[in-house]
Structure formats: structure tokens, C-alpha cells
C-alpha positions as a printed Julia matrix, in Angstrom:
340×3 Matrix{Float64}:
 -1.17  45.99    7.0
 -0.49  49.08    4.93
  0.69  48.46    1.39
  4.13  49.93    0.85
  6.41  50.85   -2.04
 10.11  50.04   -1.73
 13.38  51.5    -3.0
 16.4   49.18   -2.84
 19.69  50.97   -2.9
 22.22  48.75   -4.64
 25.12  51.05   -5.67
 27.93  49.13   -3.88
 31.45  49.32   -5.3
 32.86  46.02   -3.96
 35.67  47.45   -1.75
 35.14  46.35    1.84
 34.93  42.66    0.99
 37.93  42.35   -1.23
 39.08  39.85   -2.46
 35.7   38.13   -2.44
 33.98  41.19   -3.85
 35.28  43.21   -6.76
 34.08  46.11   -8.97
 32.39  43.46  -11.14
 30.83  41.64   -8.22
 30.02  44.1    -5.44
 28.76  42.99   -2.03
 25.05  42.77   -2.89
 25.86  39.86   -5.3
 27.78  37.84   -2.74
 26.36  34.75   -1.06
 27.7   35.44    2.43
 24.83  33.73    4.25
 23.28  30.65    2.67
 22.86  30.03   -1.05
 21.21  33.33   -2.02
 22.79  36.67   -2.7
 22.25  39.58   -0.34
 20.16  41.47   -2.86
 18.02  38.43   -3.51
 17.49  38.06    0.26
 16.51  41.7     0.45
 13.87  41.27   -2.26
 12.39  38.13   -0.6
 12.18  39.97    2.74
  9.69  42.43    1.22
  8.15  40.48   -1.64
  5.1   39.26    0.29
  4.13  42.73    1.46
  3.77  44.41   -1.9
  3.66  43.79   -5.64
  6.88  43.65   -7.73
  5.68  46.7    -9.68
  6.02  48.71   -6.49
  9.68  47.77   -5.93
 12.36  49.99   -7.42
 16.14  49.41   -7.52
 18.84  52.12   -7.84
 22.1   50.59   -8.93
 25.07  51.38  -11.13
 24.72  51.44  -14.9
 27.1   48.45  -15.18
 24.98  46.31  -12.77
 21.5   46.75  -14.31
 21.58  43.47  -16.24
 22.89  41.41  -13.32
 20.37  42.98  -10.96
 17.62  42.04  -13.35
 18.89  38.45  -13.46
 18.99  38.29   -9.64
 15.42  39.75   -9.3
 13.56  38.87  -12.52
 10.25  39.52  -10.81
 10.88  43.26  -10.83
  9.96  45.03  -14.1
 13.03  46.21  -15.99
 11.73  49.77  -16.08
 11.87  49.74  -12.24
 15.69  49.36  -12.25
 17.58  52.62  -12.67
 21.27  52.47  -13.63
 23.18  55.45  -12.3
 25.76  56.81  -14.82
 27.9   58.27  -12.02
 28.36  57.4    -8.33
 26.63  60.2    -6.45
 26.01  58.53   -3.02
 22.68  57.9    -1.41
 21.17  61.41   -1.59
 20.67  61.53   -5.35
 19.86  57.79   -5.33
 16.94  58.35   -2.95
 15.75  61.33   -5.04
 15.87  59.28   -8.24
 13.97  56.48   -6.62
 11.28  58.8    -5.36
 10.74  60.16   -8.88
  9.87  56.61   -9.94
  7.51  55.95   -7.01
  3.81  56.75   -6.99
  2.25  59.48   -4.91
 -0.01  57.08   -3.04
  1.57  54.53   -0.65
  4.47  55.28    1.72
  7.94  54.47    0.44
 10.41  52.31    2.37
 14.11  52.82    1.45
 16.52  50.1     2.3
 20.09  49.0     1.35
 20.48  45.87   -0.73
 23.07  44.29    1.49
 21.79  44.17    5.11
 21.17  41.0     7.03
 17.78  40.85    8.8
 16.74  37.27    9.59
 13.16  37.97   10.64
 11.17  39.4     7.8
  7.99  39.26    9.97
  9.53  41.68   12.56
 10.92  43.8     9.79
  7.58  44.23    8.0
  5.83  44.9    11.31
  8.26  47.77   11.98
  7.7   49.13    8.46
  4.0   49.21    9.21
  4.6   51.11   12.47
  6.41  53.82   10.43
  3.79  53.83    7.72
  1.06  54.47   10.27
  3.16  57.14   11.84
  3.65  58.86    8.48
 -0.12  59.06    8.08
 -0.49  60.73   11.47
  2.67  62.84   11.69
  3.98  63.3     8.18
  7.69  63.91    7.92
 10.64  61.53    7.59
 11.16  58.31    9.44
 14.37  56.49   10.22
 14.87  53.11   11.88
 17.17  52.97   14.93
 18.55  49.61   16.03
 18.74  49.19   19.76
 22.45  48.82   20.56
 23.79  45.54   21.91
 27.37  46.76   22.33
 29.53  49.89   22.25
 29.94  49.92   18.53
 32.28  52.55   17.03
 31.51  51.64   13.44
 27.93  52.97   13.35
 26.44  56.42   13.66
 23.87  56.94   16.47
 20.47  58.52   16.65
 19.58  60.45   19.83
 15.83  60.41   20.43
 13.36  62.35   22.58
  9.79  61.95   23.57
  7.39  59.42   22.19
  5.21  61.02   19.52
  2.98  58.0    18.73
  2.99  54.29   19.56
  6.49  52.99   18.76
  7.67  56.33   17.42
 10.04  58.91   18.96
 11.15  62.3    17.86
 14.74  62.6    16.73
 16.84  65.11   18.6
 20.17  64.67   16.84
 22.27  62.4    14.68
 25.81  61.6    15.93
 28.76  60.57   13.81
 30.67  57.36   14.54
 32.0   57.79   18.09
 35.15  56.78   19.83
 35.05  53.93   22.3
 34.41  56.05   25.42
 31.55  57.96   23.76
 30.02  54.77   22.35
 29.99  53.26   25.83
 28.14  56.31   27.17
 25.55  56.04   24.34
 24.83  52.4    25.11
 24.2   53.15   28.81
 21.35  55.45   27.8
 17.92  54.28   26.74
 17.37  56.96   23.99
 20.36  56.25   21.7
 20.09  53.89   18.74
 22.31  52.73   15.92
 21.55  54.49   12.61
 20.47  51.65   10.32
 20.33  53.6     7.05
 16.73  52.54    6.46
 14.05  55.16    5.93
 10.34  55.6     5.21
  8.42  58.64    3.95
  5.64  59.72    1.67
  6.58  61.19   -1.67
  5.11  64.65   -1.07
  6.83  64.91    2.34
 10.16  63.79    0.94
 10.14  66.19   -1.99
  9.13  69.12    0.23
 11.91  68.4     2.7
 14.49  67.75    0.0
 13.69  71.0    -1.72
 14.26  72.9     1.49
 17.21  70.96    2.91
 19.21  70.13   -0.25
 18.13  72.39   -3.11
 21.32  71.53   -5.15
 20.3   67.83   -5.33
 16.6   68.67   -5.74
 17.1   71.15   -8.59
 19.55  68.83  -10.4
 17.13  65.88  -10.46
 13.55  67.16  -10.14
 12.97  67.38  -13.9
 14.74  64.09  -14.66
 12.88  61.38  -16.55
 14.17  58.18  -14.85
 13.18  56.15  -17.92
 15.25  58.13  -20.38
 18.98  57.46  -20.43
 20.03  60.86  -21.65
 17.91  62.59  -19.07
 19.38  60.48  -16.31
 22.87  61.19  -17.56
 22.49  64.99  -17.77
 20.7   65.21  -14.42
 23.3   63.07  -12.56
 26.14  65.1   -14.15
 24.69  68.24  -12.51
 24.07  66.6    -9.09
 26.54  66.76   -6.24
 27.66  63.58   -4.47
 26.18  63.5    -0.97
 24.66  60.97    1.43
 21.01  61.12    2.3
 22.05  61.67    5.94
 23.97  64.8     5.13
 21.62  66.01    2.41
 18.4   65.54    4.32
 18.09  63.63    7.56
 20.48  65.74    9.61
 19.05  69.04    8.3
 15.38  68.34    8.53
 13.43  69.39   11.63
 10.7   66.86   10.88
 12.39  63.48   11.62
 11.11  60.61   13.65
 12.65  57.35   14.8
 11.2   53.85   14.97
 13.16  51.96   17.68
 13.87  48.48   16.33
 14.54  45.5    18.57
 15.67  43.58   15.58
 18.54  41.17   14.74
 20.38  43.31   12.17
 23.75  43.79   10.55
 24.76  46.13    7.81
 27.39  43.47    6.89
 29.87  46.35    6.56
 33.22  44.55    6.8
 34.9   41.22    7.27
 34.8   41.91   10.97
 30.98  41.92   10.86
 31.05  38.54    9.15
 33.34  37.24   11.88
 30.95  38.55   14.57
 28.05  36.69   12.93
 29.9   33.46   12.22
 32.41  33.3    15.05
 36.12  32.43   14.9
 37.38  29.53   12.79
 38.29  26.21   14.32
 41.49  24.19   13.75
 40.83  21.38   11.29
 40.14  20.59    7.67
 41.8   23.19    5.44
 42.54  25.39    8.5
 45.66  24.63   10.56
 46.02  26.86   13.63
 49.24  26.57   15.71
 49.55  28.66   18.85
 46.92  31.01   17.41
 43.55  32.23   18.59
 40.76  34.5    17.52
 41.36  33.77   13.84
 38.71  34.01   11.16
 39.37  32.16    7.88
 37.34  32.27    4.7
 39.03  29.89    2.31
 37.42  29.33   -1.15
 40.45  27.54   -2.58
 41.6   23.95   -2.23
 44.89  24.86   -0.55
 45.31  24.6     3.19
 45.74  27.84    5.21
 48.22  27.63    8.1
 48.36  30.32   10.82
 51.14  30.24   13.41
 51.52  32.4    16.52
 48.99  35.02   15.58
 45.86  36.45   17.33
 42.92  38.53   16.19
 43.4   38.21   12.41
 41.23  37.71    9.36
 42.3   35.61    6.43
 40.41  35.52    3.17
 41.72  33.34    0.34
 40.06  33.38   -3.11
 41.15  32.99   -6.71
 41.29  36.75   -7.06
 43.52  37.51   -4.09
 44.66  36.81   -0.51
 43.78  39.09    2.38
 45.56  39.05    5.75
 44.36  41.68    8.19
 44.1   42.36   11.85
 40.48  42.26   12.95
 40.64  45.72   14.43
 41.74  47.17   11.06
 39.34  45.27    8.89
 37.64  48.52    7.72
 40.82  49.47    5.92
 40.46  46.59    3.4
 38.85  49.09    1.02
 42.23  50.83    0.82
 43.7   47.69   -0.69
 40.85  47.5    -3.22
 41.38  51.19   -4.13
 45.09  50.73   -4.74
 44.43  47.69   -6.92
 42.05  49.85   -9.0
 44.66  52.57   -9.2
 42.69  55.08   -7.16
 44.19  57.47   -4.63
 43.22  56.83   -1.04
């Protein structure tokens, strides 16, 4: 097994899971599955495959202390607090400046659900071996199980090495008809947002594909607050997909037959947990396909409705159609006084 370094991206803003998540408690700190937070589960998924000193976390400046409390094993100097939200492109660049030149670096979000850490680590090693042979940038494509319109897709070509395919094109989130056509083909995969590369390969590709991000951050000292502030102030806000992956001509895909969810909305929680039953604090009358998350002592009654999500917490009450669950972030933005 190849030793890896890891960058955990934990810059969530707590919008899609309102009212359970807030700006003070973004998604990575929620206990959606079991008694551990998502970021703690992410750490434990990789902890046995490397040393804590080789794990880095990129989060917001306001969440550094809480992140350290959730993962005390990681040295405090390995947790970088971003002074501004600049999306995943600058976050990946900042993380790579902290990583060593030696082992490959795996980049993963802090809030995904992957039950099998053994399968996950095995796939990481497939990519790591591929990076030794092919160089370049590696992404992990989840084999689709349905015509999902909420994910981007990766179109792949020929096999370049065992378990590795060339990437032909990235596709934005499709409509239903196009998603159905993707699922029928064997060479389309969900874009998981997980990546692997070596530091030298990443910096070379980033310099050529996204010089504005590269030039803003390349001289940054990630351990000096003023340096981080000034560098981030100069950097544009852009995702790693737009900044690098969709521009590079040196991208490979590791097809992943893996139980996986990006836990992107209340709908994804419903898909994992199923619909709620009538009984206890839930009273359903002439209603079906209802999901209820009730953290309060009051009873929730639903009459004559279908396909809805109800979330009741001390901070607020959400009632949404399941099909429109992605728009919950608009409620959170309005509460924060932001324009949509």
C-alpha cells in the first residue's frame, strides 16, 4: 500500500441543511449518520492509511478551533483557516503548499458518506500507482446507479492502466433526458469531487491552466496569517473543476464501484434513510412519501400531502417539496440577509 497525504476540504457554509445546519454549525459538523460528525468520519476513513502529520484541513477562519476539537490528532499547524471564501480552487492550491513533495496527495471533501473505508483506500492506491506511471491529475468517478440530475458527469475513454481511464470531457449537471442517456452508457460516471495528484504535477498544471490562482497563492506562507490574508485577497473565487480539471489535457479517471453520497441536500438524506413512518412523534393522515426529521418534543402532523420534507429544530422549521430540496439554501441566504 502506497503511503498518501490527504487534504480535507471543510469550507462549508451551512446552507443546504438549514435549519439543522447554520453558519456557526456547517454540514461537516452535523451528526447525520450515527454519533460522529461527518468530518470526524472522514478523518477516521483515512487515519489508518497515513500519519496525522500528513493530513491537512482547509476550512474557514471561524471554524479552525472547532475543527481542531473534532480532530485533535491532526497538528494545529496542519489546519489552515481561509480569511475569505474562495471556493475549492484556491483551497486545493493552499493545501498543496502545505503538502510535502514526496507522497501523492488525495483531496477529499469533509462531508461525504462512504461506508467502506477498505474499498475507498484501495481505490486511492489504484490512483496513486497510476500517478507514478502516468503522472497528471486523477479524479474518482462513481458508477451511476440512477439518472441523477444533481451531479456532474465524467465521460471517459480508453483504459490507460489497470483500473484507470482517460478523461474525455466533464459534463455539467444534465436534465433528466440527458442523464438517462448517460446512465445507459458504460463510460459515464458521476463526478465525486475527489482527486489525487503529486505536488509537482499539480503545480505545473495549475500554473498553465489557472495562472491567476497560481500567481496569487504560490508565494503564500500557509503558516503566517498575514501572508494567507494578502494572498487570498488577490485570488479569484473559482472551483477546482473550472480552474483546473476541465482545462487540463492530462486528466485520468478511476471508476469507483463504491457506495457513496455527497450528502448534498435533505433529499439525499431521504434517499439514504427512506421515508418516515406514521407513529411516535409523526402523525401522517392521507399522506405518503413524507420525510420528517424532528429534533423537538412536539408532534409533527402531516395531512393530505405527498413528496415533502419536514425538518423541525430549535432554530427553525423547514417544509419543502422533495423535488425542490436544493432550494433550501435560498432560505438560509435570506435569513443571513444575502441576495439570492
